[in-house]
N, C-alpha and C positions, 0 to 999 in steps of 0.2 A: 749362822749362815755365812760366816766369814770364809769357810772353806768351800770352794766350789770345784767340782771335777767333772770331766767329760768321760763317759764310758763309750768305747767303740767295741762292738762285738763282730768278730769275723768267724769264718767256718770252724777254725780249729782253736780259737782262743779269744781272749778279751784284753783290751788295754785300758789303763786309766791315764787320762791326760790332764795336766795342769796347764791350761792355755795350749801351747803347742809342744810342751815338754811331756814326754812319757814318764810316768812315775812308777808304773807297774805293768807287767805283761804276764798274763796267766794263760797257761795252755790247758785245754780241757782233758787231754789225755792223762794228765797227772792224777786226776781224782778217780781214775778208773780202778785203782787198787781197792778203793772202798766199795765200789759197785760190784755186785755179785755177777752181773751178766753184761756189763758194759764192754763194748768192743773198743779196741785201740783207735780205730779210725772213725769213730762216731763224729758226725759233723753237726753244727748248730743249724737248724732249719728255720726256727722262728724265735723271736725275742719279744718279751713283754716287760716293761719297766714300771715299777711303782716304788719310788724312793723309800728306803734304801735297798730294795730287792730288785734283782733282775732274774727273770724266769726264762729258761731256754728249753726248747723242745729239740731233742737230738734225732739224728737220722735212724738210730736203732730203736726208736720208740720210748726212750727213757727221758727223764726230766732232770735238769740241773737247776740249782738255785745259787745265784751269786749274792752274797750278803755283804753290803758295804759297812765298814766301821767308821762312824763319823769322827771319832777322835784321831785315828791314824790315817784316815783317807785311803784305806786299802780294802781289797775285796777278798773274800774266801769262797771257795767253791764247795757246795755240798750236794749230795744226791739224796733227796728225801726218801726215807725208808718206806713211806706209805705206798710208793709206786713200785716197789720191788716185789710185791706179792703177785699172785697169779691173775690180776685183773686184766691183763692184756696190755698191749702197747698203747701209748698215748697218741691220739691222732691230732689233737689240737688243745691248746691251753692258753690261758691269759691270766694276768693279775688284775684285781680290781681294788682300787684304793678308795675306801669309804671315808671321804674327808668331811670336813665341816665341823661346826660347833656341836652338831648333834648327829653323830654317825647313824645312818638310817637302819642298817642291818642289825644294829644292837637292839633296836626296839623289838625285832621279831623273835628274839630268844627269850623274852620275858612277856608276861601278860601286860598288855598295853595300859590297862587301867591301874596297874600297880606302879608303873614307872614309865617315864618317857624316854629314859636312857640318857638324858642330859646330866642327871645327877651323878651317875656312875662315871661319866666321862671325866668330870672334874676330879673325882676321887682317884681315878686311875693314873692321873699325871701328877700325883703328890701335891694337889692344891693349885697347880698352875692353871691359868685360864686357857692357855693354848692347848688344844688337843689335836694331834695329827691324824686321828681316826685309826681305822683298822685296815689291814691288808688281807685280802682273800685271794685264793687261787681257784680258778674255775677250769675243770679238766674234762675232756671228752675222750672216751676210750674207743677202741676199735669195735667193741660190742655195741656201741651207740649209747651207752649209759653216760650220764653227766654227774659229776660230783663237785661240790664246793668245799674247799679246805680252809681252815684257819692258818694264817702264816705268822710265824715260822714253825709252829708246832706240828702242822700238817695233820690235824685231826679232822675227820670228815664231819661236816655239820649240816650238809644238805645233799641228798642224792636223788636222781631221777632215772628211772629205767627207760630205755628206748627213747632218748631225747630227740633223735633225728626224725621220728615219725611225725613230729609237728602236732602234738596234742593241743587241744584248746586251752588246757590248764596244766601247769607243772606243779605237782604236789610232792612233798618229801616222801620218799619210798616207805619210811617207817610209819607214816600216818595214813598209809594207803588203805587201811581197813575200813575207813569211813564210807567212801562212795563205792558200795558193793557193785552197783549196776555197771559202772564204767569198767570194772575188771572183767565182768562177764563179756562185755562188748569186745574188749581187747582179745580175749581168748577165742571168741568166734572168728574175729577177723584174722587172727594168727593162723587158724586152720584153713585159710583161703587158698587161693590159686598157687600152685607150686612155682609157676613162672613169676608171679608177683612176688613171692617170697625171695626168689633169687635177686630180683631187682632191688628189693629192700635191703638184702644183705650186701649188695654191691655199693649201696649208698653210704657215704662217709661224711662226717662233719670235718671240713677242711680248715675252718677258721672260726674262732670264738672271740667275742668282745663283750665287755660289760662296762657300763659307764652310767654315772649319775651327773647330769648337768646342773648348773646353778638354778636357783629358784626356791621360793619359800616352801612349796609343798612338792618338790620334785622327788621322784622315785627312780630307782635304777632301771635301766633297760638291759636286756640280755640279747645278744645277736649271735646267730650261728649261720654259717654258709655251708650248704651241702655240696657234694661233689658234682651235682648236676646244675649248680648255679642258683638253686632255690635259696632264698634268704628267710630264715626264721627270726621273728622279732617278738620278744616277750617283754611285758611291763610288770615289774614287781608290785605286790600289794600286801597289806597286812590282813591276815585272816584270823578271826577269833573262833576257836572251836566251840560250838554251842554247848556240848555236853561234857566237855573236859576229858574226852578220850585221849587226846594227845598227851596229857600229863602222865598217864600211865605208861604210854609207849616211851615217853621221854626218859623216865627213870630206868626203864628196861634197857633202852639203847645206850644210855650214858655209860653203863658198866663201870669201869674204873676211871674213865676220863671225866671227872667232875669239874675239871678246870674250865672247859668250854662247853656250854650247853648247845644243843642243836637249835637251828633256826626253825623252831616248830611252827611259828605263826607266819612263815614266809610262803607265799604262793606267787606264781607268775601266770598272767593271762596273755594269750597270744593276740597280737595286734596285726591287722592286715597292713602290708607294706607294698605299695604299688610299684615295685621295681622289676624291670624286665632285664635283669643282668643275664640270666640264663646262660652262663658261660661254663661249658664243660671243662673242669680242671683236669689237666693231664697228671700223670703220676710224677712228673718232674716237680721239683719243689715249687709250689705255687707262691706267687708273690702276695704280700698282704694286701687285701682289698679295702678293708675298713680303716679309714684314717680319721680319727676323732679330732674335732677342733672345738675350741671354747669361745673364740672371738675372731670371726672374720667379718669385718664391717658390722660388728655388734650382733652377729648371728652365731648360733651354736648348733652343733649336730655332727654328722660325719660325712666324709666324701667317699664314694664308692669308686675305686679305680678299676680298670679292666677294659674290655672291648666295648662295653656300654656304660660309660661313666655317668654317675648321677650324684647330685647333692641331696642329702637327706637332712632337712632342717627341723629342729625341735622348736615349735612355736605353741605356746599355751599347752604344754605337755602332750602335744600331738605332732606326729612326724609327717612332714610334707616332703614329697619326692619331686625333684626337678632334674630331669635328664639333661646332660650336657653333650650334645651330639656334634658340636662344631669341629672338634679336633680329632675325631676318631678315637682310637684306643689310647688310654692314659696309663702309664706304667708306674709313675711315682708322683707323690703329692706331699706337700708340707706347708705349714703356715709360715708367713714372713711378716715381721712387724719391726719396722725401723723408720727413720726420718723420711726416707724417700718413698716408702710403700707402707702406709699406715694400715695396720690390720689387714694385710693382703695375703697372697698365697703364691706358691711356686708349683708348677707341675711339668712333667716331662712326658711327651707323647711317644708312641711306639716308633715314630720316625726319628727320634732323638732330638726333637725340638724342645728347648726349655723356655717356658713362658712365665713371666712375673706379672700377676694380675691383681686387680681389685674387683669386688662385686659392685655392680652399679647401684648407686644409692637411691635412685628414684623408684625402684621396684619394690612392690610388696610381695613377700614370698609366702604369706600365710593364706594360701589359696591353692587350688589344684595346679595352676600355672602361675609363673611370675606375672604380676599385674602392675601396670603403670597407669595411674589416674591422670587424665588430662583435664584440668579445670576449664570449663567453657563458660560458666555463669549464664547458661542458657540451656534449653531443652533440645538435645539432638534428635533429629527425625530420620535422616538417611545419610549414609556415608558411602563414598566411592573412592577408588584409588587410581591415581595417575602414575603408572610405573616409571615412565621415561624420566619424569622430573621429581619423583618421590614426593608427591603432594597428595593431600587428602581433602577433597571438597566435601563439606558437611552442610546439610540443611539444619539450621537452628532457629528456635523461636524464643522470644523473651517478652514478658509482660511490660506494657508501656501504659502508664496512667494517662487518661484523656478526659477532658470535661464532657458533660453529658450531651451538649448541643452538637459537639463534633461527632460523637458516637451515633446520634440520630441521623446526622447528615451522611455518615458512611453507609448506614443501612438503607436510608431512603433519601436519595439526593434531591428529589423533586419537592420535598416538604417545604412549606413556608416557614422560615426560621422565626419570623416575628410571632406568628400565631402560636407556634410551638412554645416559644419562650414565655408567652403570656400565660399559657396553661400551667407552667411550672412555677412553683414558689421559689424564693431566693435561695433557700437551703438546697433544694434539689439542683438548681442551676450550678451551684459551686461544687457539687459532688463530682468526684472523679471515678471513672470506671477503668479497670485495666483491660487492655486489648492485647492479644498476642500479635507481635510483629515478627515477620520472617526475614531471614537473610541467608545467603550461602557464604560460608567462610572457607577460605582455602588455607589449609594448615600444613606446616612442614615439621616433621619430627626432628628433634635434635639428635645428633649422632651419639653424644656422650651420655645419653640418658637424662639430659637436662629438660627444661620445660619446652613444650612445643611452641612454635611461633605462628601467629596468624599473618600470612603473607598478603592476603587481600580479602576484602568482603564485597559481596554483591547484594545491596539492599533490595528488597521487594517493595512494591507500592503499598500504600495503606489498604488494608482489608484484602491483601493478596497473599494467599498461602502457597509456599513452594511445596509441591507434592513429590517430585522425583528429581534426582540428579544422577547423570550418567556420563561417563567418558565415551564418546562415540567416534568411530572412524568413518568419515564420509568421502566418497569419490567426487572430487570437484570436476564437473562435466566440462568446464571451460578450460582449466589448465591440465586436465587428465592426471591429476595427482591426488594421492590420499591425504586428507587433513584430519588431525585428531583434535576434536573440539569438545568443550564441556557443554552438555545440553541440560537445560533446566525446564521442567514443566510446572506450571502454576495454575491456580484457580482463584477466582474472586469469590469471597464469601460475603454475600450481601442480603441474606434472608431469602424467604420463600417466594417473594413477589417478583424478584429480579431473575431473568433468565441466566443460567450458568454460563460463565465465560472463563477462558483461561488463556495463558500466553505460552508460546514456545520461545525460549531464549537460547541462543548459541553464543558461546564465548571462546576466543582463542587464548590459550595460556602462553604468553610470550617468553622470550629467552632472558630478557633483562630482569633479573631478580633483585637488583640493587634498588630499583625504584618500584615500590609496591603498586603504584598507580598504573605503571606500564605493564605489570605482569598479566593483568586480565583486560582484554578489550572485547567489547560486544560487537559481534559481526552480524547478528540477525535477531530480530524480534518481531513476532507476529501474534495478533490476537485471534483466537478461534472460538467457535461455539463449543460449549462443554468444557469440563475440567480436563486438563492434561495430566492424566494419572500415571502413565507409564510411557517410557521411550526406550528404544534400543536401535543399534545399527545392524542392518541386514545387508551383507554383501555390498557395502558402500552406499546404501540408501538409509534413510532415517524412517523408522517405523514409529508412529505416534498413536497412542490410544487417547482419543479425544471424545469424552462422553461415551455414547453408545457406538461410536465409529472407530474403526482402526484404519488409518491411512498411511500409505507408504509414499515417502517424498524423495525426489531427487534433489541434489544440492548443486547449484550452478556457481557457487562462490559468493553470490549476493542474495539469491532467492531459494526458497524451498517450494518445489512444484509437485503436487500430488500426481502419482502415476498409477496407483491402484488402491482399492479400498475393500473393506470387508465389514458389513454391518448386519449380519444375521442377529441373534438377540443378545450379545453381551450387554448387560445393564451398566456395569461399571467395572472396568478392568483393574484388578489389583496388582497383577504382575505379568511381565512379558519375559520370555526366555527364548534365546535363539541358538541353534546349532546348525551350521552350514546354511541350508535354505529351509529348515524346518522351524516353525514358530509354535510356542506353547503359550496359551493365554489362560490366565486364571481370572474367573469372574466372581464378583462379590456374592452372588446367589446361585449362578448357573453352572457351577463346577468348572471343568476345563475344556478347552478347544484345542485341537491339533491341526495346524494349517501348514501349507507349503507355498513357496513362492517360485513362479516360473518366469525367468527373465524374458523368454522368447515372446510369449503373448502378453507380458506384463500383467499377470493375474495372480491374485491371492486366492487359493482354493482350500476349502475345508476338507480335510482328509477324514477326520473322525472327531467325536466328542463323547463325553460321559453324559448319559441321559439321566442320571440321578440328580437330585437337587442337593447341592453342597455349598455351604458358606465357606468360600476358599480364603485362606490366609496368605499362603505363599506357594510358589511352584518352582520346579527346576527339572532339568534333564539329568538322568542318571545313566552314565555311559560305562558299559562293561564290554570291552573289545568292540565287536560289531553290533552289539545289542543296545538298542536305545529304549530306555524306560522313562515314563513321565511320573514325576513325584508331586504330590499335592498334600498340603496340610489344611485342616479345617477348624471350625470354631468349637468342635467337640473334643479337641486335643488329640485327634488321630492323625496318622499319616497313611496315605494310600499310594500304591505304585500301580500305574496302568501301563499297558503296552498296545501297540497298533498291529493288528494281525488280520489283514483283509482276506486272507485265504481261509480263515477259520469260520465255520458255518455260524457260530453263535455271535459273530461280530456284525451280523446283518449286512453282509457284503462290504465290510470294512467301515461302515458308518459309526459303529460303536467301539469305544475303547474297552479293552478287557482288563480285568483286575489281575495283577500279578502277586500282590501282597498287601496286607493291611496290618496296622499295629497301633495300639493306644500308647502314646508317649506319656500322657499325664500332664502336659503343659502345652500352651499355645505356641506353635512354631511360627515365627513371623519372617524368617529369612533363611534361605539355603545358600550355601557358598560351595561351588563345585571346584574341587582341587584334585590334581592328579595324585594317585597313590604312590607312596615312596617305595623304592626298591628294597627288597629284603635279601637280595642275592649275596650281599657282602657277608652275611652270616652263614648261609647254607653252603657257600663255597662253590656254587654253580658258576657257569661261564659268565663273563662280564656282559651285563645287559640282557641276559637270557630271559628275564621276566619283565622287561621293559614293555609291558603290554599297554594298550590304550585303555587303562582302567582308572576310573575316577571315583572318589568318595564325596559325600555331601556333608559338610560341616553345617550345623544349624544352631541358631540362637532362639531362645524362647522368652516369653514375657515374664517368667519368674526368675530370669537372670541365669538360667543354666545353659550349658553348651553341650551339644551331643554330636554324634557322627553316625552316618549310615554308609556302609561300604559293601560292595558286591563280593560274594564268595563263589569259589568254584563248586561244582556239584558234589564232589566227594567230601570236601571239607564241610559243606553245609549239612549233608546227611549225617556225618559223624557228630557234629556239634548239636544237631537237632536231637539225635538219640540221647546224647549226654544231657541236654536240657530237660528231656522228659524224666530222666533218672533223678536229676537234681531237684525237681519240683518236690519229690518226696524225701530226698536225702538231706536237704538243708533246712534248718529251722528258719522260718520267714519272720520278718518284722511284724509284730502284732498278729501273727498267724494268718496274714493275708496271702491268698493264693495268687502267684504271678500268672497262672494260666487264665484265671478269670479276669484279672486286672488288665492284661494286655489284649483282651478281646475288643474288637471294634465297638465303640460306643455310638449308637445311632440316635439317641434321645427320642425314642418312640417312633421314628420314621421307619418305613419299610426298607430293609436292607438285606440283600442276599450276601451271606458271608463269603469272603474271598479266600483264596488258598492261604494256608498257614506256612508262609515261606520266609519269615524273618526270625532269626535267633536273637535272643535277648542276652547281650554280653554282660549286663549287670548281674544276671543270674549265673552265667557261666564263670564269672570271676570268683564265685564262692568255691569253685572246685579246688583251687590252690590252697584254700584255708582248711580243707578237710585233712584228717589224719592220713599219713602215707598208706596205711593198710586199706583204708576206705577208698582212697584214690585208685589204688591198684585193683580193688574189687569192682568198683564202678566201671573202670576202663575195660576190665575183662567182660563184664556183663554187656557193655556196648559193643564188644567185639573189636577192640583196638587196644593200644597201649597208653600208659600214662605219658610217656615221652612224646608220643604222637599228638596227644591232645594239647599238652603244654606247648609243643612246637607250633601247632595251629594258632593257639591263642597269642603266642609271642609274635608270630608273623603278622597277625592282624593288628596288634598294637604297634608294631614297627611300621607297617604300611600306612597307618593313619596317625603317626606321631607328628602332626603338622605344627602343634603348638609347643 
């Protein structure tokens, strides 16, 4: 390792540098005398390096190999003879260095039970312990076929027909006789739609990459990027043929080349990769998109550059995709490791900005989204966000041990302590019981991904539970100014004999953040009958759900005065949502109520309600342009969408809310968050802000820890995706053979329920479309009456519009 050189490859040649001194300059035109068809002006389009080899793909479809000589530190240019046959021009190629003490691909050429491959490795290097592994060349031709060659002999040891169609498994073409049924399937689909065949012929593999990351049981991954932006991802595995058929084929295929046997036990399985790069590559030389890294802040994987850059990290042999949307398109990326930037990275944006970065250390990437845990040492119940000061008020509770006589005093304050204590023996008197105590913590996230800081805490009284926390904007009738206050609703939990009571608390969050005591100051506190279970601000007023009543208050600056109320039969309000002057109330047993507020007569009036009985968990408004829908989730793990249509005869003159859609989520949805959908115009190239419509999606959280999203679709897209969904129910093999059509039906638990319209499409099912073979995708798109690119464009727009996280 004493000799170290740098190789620079440019369009017409390559240079060898020793530090900053050039020791050799090679022109590619020189080797054309050996090549039978190489043209003088062939330029290098892509480069792949695996020491001591450098593989070049030329603009005329040929391949060059530069071989470095470690003794003289010079390179020689060769054109491998294998590619000069009539296989067609090479579209993409890469080198794969199978490193390590036990090169993985060596195992696949022998029977695994005879040898692990480690013994041969030591023999091959004349008894030396160090084994540099093997180098392979992966090539994809214009025909779509893929071949793996041994380097530097260039003997084909693995080949796959029609790689770009994205089959579920890649099997060596010479052992193809085993699965007879799959061949039949291929032939049927090949005779499909002529238009579809044209699409398939236009598809090309524009980039290949193969890599095995570190780890005890790691296996190589093979990646291919198609010209429409689809990324194929395959994971290699060892396959033992059960009946020994491959051995016969192996001896036939080897022919004269007995030096290197075929990798007959090698197979690849396709892995879903949730990347929405979908970047149409032009015919101009495309820049390399896959940038492999081995240690950026101790993470490994590859970075996908382009207009939709993303991190793909390998964690526990599983690929996790994390899009990076902050800087727009990224054209170049590389790792950087030095004293000032430890295991960091450099990238250049399409605007020409160069950034030197490190990954934040506090985040865990082994998840669908980067996750940062904030230790509270307590149970969180509700969280809200104060955007102006970037603060998070959170209701938390924690167990506090208390002696038994204090517990009895809390539950029954009138009890005589002496007589109580006489009835208890000394052991029981000394026993402690843990009681949940509540407080509201106001937390501030750290900018650099460090720990969060608790800026202030608001303790509750003993046996008082905080039920709701909200930031509210109230109109101060004295000063005629808007005030943003923190509202907390509580309830005293004191057993069945004591009438329920609760408190409304209003706090102002001050500007002085240096002194935490001065950050929060209480401006109002009042005790009411009934638990304060929900609060919201309505056009400068405070709406409070207190037990079975809903009361609207005005704020004078020192007092809350009730101006209107509504107390038809909500038993216990679990959620309140407000849009303009419309109010949506979710009740614990009586489903949802839709109210409006009129300032003139100071009245809250019931517009409509759902007459069915429903144990409601969460509610929210769904806004699509000028259409307002009411969303509710229930205890049977369903969600329903209602709408208010007083002109429809079945709405009983507007009293009844009508069903727009229903869907079985399969988990209890406890919170909806309404977020404006993001623009997708940057990708489609339409005018700026042309689709900045008033369209919102609902992000929801469930009790089993999952996160989901519900988004509105326009009519044409919905019809297209619904037809596709009906086809996919039969075309896709389902987990354990479970039918999604039956699973997603509304679960009513034996109660009478009239089925609502089927107007929700299941994106979990639709995502399987991209994992089908190309021929199947084209066939299904044709049956639905659309094109593959149209379906993928709709799915892509949907994921772009809802990429909140």
